[in-house]
C-alpha positions in Angstrom: 0.0 0.0 -0.3 1.3 3.1 -1.1 1.1 6.3 1.1 -1.5 8.1 -0.9 -3.8 5.2 -0.7 -3.2 5.6 3.2 -4.1 9.1 2.9 -7.2 8.9 0.5 -8.7 6.0 3.0 -8.1 8.2 5.9 -9.5 10.9 4.5 -12.4 8.7 2.8 -13.2 7.9 6.9 -13.5 11.3 7.7 -16.3 12.1 4.8 -18.1 8.8 6.3 -17.9 10.3 9.9 -19.5 13.6 8.6 -22.2 12.2 7.2 -23.1 10.1 9.9 -23.3 12.7 12.4 -25.1 15.2 10.4 -27.7 13.1 8.7 -31.1 12.8 10.0 -30.5 15.7 12.7 -33.0 18.7 12.8 -31.4 22.1 12.0 -32.3 22.5 16.4 -29.8 20.0 17.0 -27.0 20.9 14.3 -27.3 24.3 15.9 -27.3 23.9 19.7 -24.8 24.4 22.0 -24.7 22.3 25.0 -23.2 25.8 26.8 -22.7 29.0 26.3 -19.1 28.6 25.4 -19.5 24.9 23.4 -19.6 24.5 19.9 -22.6 23.2 17.9 -22.1 20.3 15.5 -23.1 22.7 12.7 -19.8 25.1 13.6 -17.5 21.6 14.4 -18.3 20.2 11.0 -18.4 23.9 9.6 -15.0 24.5 10.8 -13.3 21.1 9.8 -14.3 21.3 6.4 -13.2 24.9 6.4 -9.4 23.8 7.5 -9.6 20.9 5.3 -10.2 23.2 2.5 -7.9 26.0 3.3 -5.1 24.0 4.1 -5.1 21.5 1.0 -6.1 24.2 -1.5 -2.6 26.2 0.0 -0.7 22.7 0.0 -1.3 22.2 -3.6 -1.7 25.9 -4.9 -5.3 25.7 -5.7 -8.5 27.6 -5.0 -10.6 26.9 -2.1 -13.9 25.2 -2.5 -15.1 27.8 -0.5 -14.9 30.5 -2.9 -14.9 28.6 -6.3 -18.1 26.8 -6.0 -19.9 29.4 -4.1 -20.2 27.8 -0.8 -19.5 31.1 0.8 -22.8 32.3 -0.5 -24.9 29.1 0.2 -23.8 29.7 3.7 -24.2 33.3 4.0 -22.6 33.8 7.3 -21.7 37.0 8.7 -17.7 36.2 8.8 -14.9 37.3 6.7 -15.0 35.1 3.6 -11.5 33.7 4.4 -12.4 32.8 8.1 -12.0 28.9 9.1 -12.9 29.5 12.5 -9.7 29.1 14.4 -9.9 31.4 17.7 -13.6 32.3 17.1 -15.2 33.4 20.2 -18.5 32.4 21.7 -20.0 35.1 19.4 -18.7 33.9 16.2 -19.6 30.5 16.8 -22.9 31.4 17.2 -23.0 33.3 13.9 -22.1 29.3 12.5 -25.8 28.0 12.0 -27.5 25.9 9.0 -31.0 25.0 7.9 -30.2 22.0 6.4 -27.6 19.5 7.5 -27.7 18.9 3.4 -25.7 22.2 3.4 -22.8 20.8 5.5 -22.3 17.3 3.8 -22.6 19.1 0.5 -19.7 21.3 1.4 -17.9 18.6 3.0 -18.6 16.2 0.1 -16.9 18.9 -2.4 -13.9 19.6 -0.5 -13.5 15.7 -0.1 -13.4 15.5 -3.9 -11.0 18.0 -4.5 -8.8 16.5 -1.8 -8.9 13.0 -3.2 -8.4 14.7 -6.5 -5.2 15.8 -5.8 -4.2 12.8 -3.4 -4.6 10.6 -6.4 -1.7 12.3 -8.2 0.6 12.1 -5.6 4.0 10.5 -5.5 6.0 9.6 -2.4 8.8 12.5 -3.0 6.2 14.8 -3.0 5.3 14.7 0.6 8.7 15.5 1.4 8.1 19.1 -0.2 8.0 22.1 2.4 4.9 23.8 1.9 5.1 25.8 5.0 8.6 27.7 6.1 7.1 29.8 9.2 7.9 26.9 11.5 10.7 25.2 12.7 11.3 22.7 11.2 9.5 23.8 7.8 6.3 21.8 7.7 6.4 19.3 4.7 3.7 18.2 2.7 3.4 15.1 4.5 3.0 16.5 7.7 0.7 19.0 6.9 -1.5 16.6 5.2 -1.4 14.6 8.5 -1.9 17.6 10.7 -5.4 18.2 8.8 -6.4 14.7 9.2 -5.6 14.5 12.7 -7.7 18.4 13.4 -10.4 16.8 11.1 -10.6 13.3 13.1 -10.8 15.3 16.1 -13.4 17.8 15.2 -15.8 15.2 13.6 -15.6 12.9 17.0 -16.3 16.0 18.8 -19.4 16.5 16.5 -20.6 12.7 17.1 -20.5 12.7 20.4 -22.2 16.2 20.9 -25.1 14.4 18.6 -25.2 11.3 20.5 -25.6 13.6 24.1 -28.3 16.2 21.9 -30.3 12.6 21.0 -30.1 11.2 24.6 -31.2 14.5 26.1 -34.2 14.7 23.7 -35.7 10.9 24.4 
């Protein structure tokens, strides 16, 4: 198995979990925050998708799906167009609301398709390419892809836990 195959499988698991977490939930559950400073499922899935979109696009020198496929307009959030959610205050988290989970899964699926497109063309030596020199040591493509993968898996796990919590409270 090649490194790109492992990455493709790993990113595909994020997609599965995003769908498992979001599908079938009413907007009130998607947008519920269990505490004033907590994140909602909507925010968690939006954020993990924005991180993947932003970081993968930057690492491969391509445009973000958020901007090229009008997801920014479809979400119509009162946030700066390049915002990905890092450092969001409770007030900014509250701005990320959806009326339908298909908006979240649709955006994730579009980002996932772009991610798989670049991963399929990946050669092993590409993973050694430096993509960010602001760090010591500089960040390689391989490290960046694993970093995004780790961040996304943590957030989708949080969203799945929150789904279970909210559903058990609703019963």
